[in-house]
C-alpha positions in Angstrom: 51.3 6.3 45.6 54.2 5.9 43.2 57.4 4.0 44.3 60.4 6.3 44.7 64.0 5.7 43.7 66.3 5.5 46.6 68.4 8.6 46.4 71.9 8.9 47.7 74.0 12.0 48.1 76.2 12.9 45.1 79.8 12.8 46.2 81.7 16.1 45.5 84.1 14.2 43.3 81.3 12.8 41.2 79.6 16.1 40.9 82.8 17.7 39.8 83.4 15.0 37.2 79.8 15.4 35.8 80.3 19.2 35.6 83.6 18.6 33.9 81.8 16.3 31.4 79.3 19.0 30.7 82.1 21.5 30.2 83.6 19.1 27.7 80.4 19.4 25.6 80.8 23.2 25.6 84.5 23.0 24.7 83.8 20.5 21.8 80.8 22.5 20.6 82.7 25.8 20.6 85.6 24.1 18.7 83.2 22.7 16.2 84.4 19.2 17.0 81.7 16.5 16.6 84.0 13.6 17.6 85.0 15.3 20.9 81.3 16.1 21.5 80.4 12.5 21.0 83.0 11.3 23.5 80.9 12.6 26.3 78.3 9.9 25.6 78.1 6.2 26.0 78.5 4.0 22.9 74.8 3.1 23.1 73.4 6.5 24.1 70.0 7.9 23.2 70.0 11.6 22.2 66.8 13.5 21.4 67.2 16.9 19.7 65.1 20.0 20.3 63.0 19.2 17.3 62.3 15.6 18.3 64.9 13.7 16.2 66.1 10.6 18.0 69.8 9.8 17.5 71.1 6.5 18.8 74.7 5.8 19.6 77.9 7.9 20.1 79.0 7.7 16.5 75.7 9.0 15.3 75.7 11.8 17.8 79.3 12.7 16.7 78.4 12.6 13.0 75.2 14.5 13.3 76.8 17.3 15.3 79.8 17.5 12.9 77.4 18.0 10.1 75.7 20.8 12.1 79.1 22.4 13.1 80.1 22.4 9.4 76.9 24.1 8.3 74.1 25.7 10.4 76.1 25.9 13.7 79.5 26.8 12.2 81.1 29.3 14.6 78.4 29.1 17.2 79.0 29.0 20.9 77.2 26.9 23.6 76.5 28.3 27.0 75.1 26.5 30.0 73.4 28.8 32.5 72.9 26.2 35.1 73.2 22.5 35.9 71.2 20.8 38.6 71.8 17.2 39.7 69.8 14.5 41.4 71.1 11.0 42.2 68.9 8.2 41.0 70.9 5.4 42.5 74.5 4.2 42.8 76.3 5.4 39.6 73.3 7.1 38.0 72.6 10.9 38.1 69.8 12.9 36.6 71.1 16.2 35.3 68.9 19.2 34.2 70.7 22.0 32.4 69.5 25.3 31.1 71.4 26.5 28.1 71.5 28.6 24.9 73.6 29.0 21.8 75.0 32.1 20.3 75.1 31.8 16.5 78.0 33.2 14.6 77.7 37.0 14.3 75.2 37.3 17.1 76.0 39.6 20.0 73.1 38.7 22.3 71.5 35.4 23.2 68.1 34.9 21.8 65.3 33.8 24.0 64.0 31.6 21.1 67.1 29.4 21.4 67.0 29.0 25.2 66.5 25.3 26.1 66.3 22.9 28.9 68.2 19.6 28.7 67.8 16.4 30.6 70.8 14.2 30.8 71.3 10.8 32.5 74.9 10.4 33.6 76.3 7.0 34.4 79.5 5.9 36.0 81.4 3.7 33.7 84.8 1.9 33.9 86.4 4.9 32.3 84.5 7.6 34.3 81.2 9.4 34.0 79.4 9.6 30.6 76.0 10.7 29.5 73.8 7.8 28.3 70.6 9.7 27.6 69.9 13.3 26.5 66.8 15.2 25.7 66.7 18.9 24.6 63.6 21.0 24.6 63.1 24.7 23.7 61.8 26.9 26.5 59.1 29.3 25.4 56.5 31.4 27.0 53.0 30.2 26.3 50.7 33.2 25.6 46.9 32.7 25.7 46.9 33.0 21.9 49.6 30.3 21.5 47.7 28.1 23.9 44.6 28.4 21.8 46.5 27.6 18.6 48.0 24.5 20.3 44.5 23.4 21.5 43.3 23.8 17.9 46.2 21.8 16.6 47.6 24.7 14.6 
């Protein structure tokens, strides 16, 4: 049997603050503002991208996103379909989001860009911030794809 983390209820005020923090990511992304995007994270955060790149620290998150906003993601829009929260203890909340991005010129969301994100939100002296983030693409595994994965292809 595994030990469990004592869970407490998320206060409505804290849930609203974390949702607002997630909204700030959307606002910053849609504005192409890497610095504002980085402000949602702790100074010492850990951020793992959809392709497995590990970025450490707020400044690195801001800089890497600004580079994307200036190139590949210029004019793109971020959309969160849902956010689900589970308290891990006092001042720490696990957040799972489902989201997608609409690239410049696209009219419809592409299933190939749909992702699930795992955030760890922490209460700081200045309010809630994300201290960890992991993004993974969601894709349907067909029998053929499963076989290719088993073969390491």
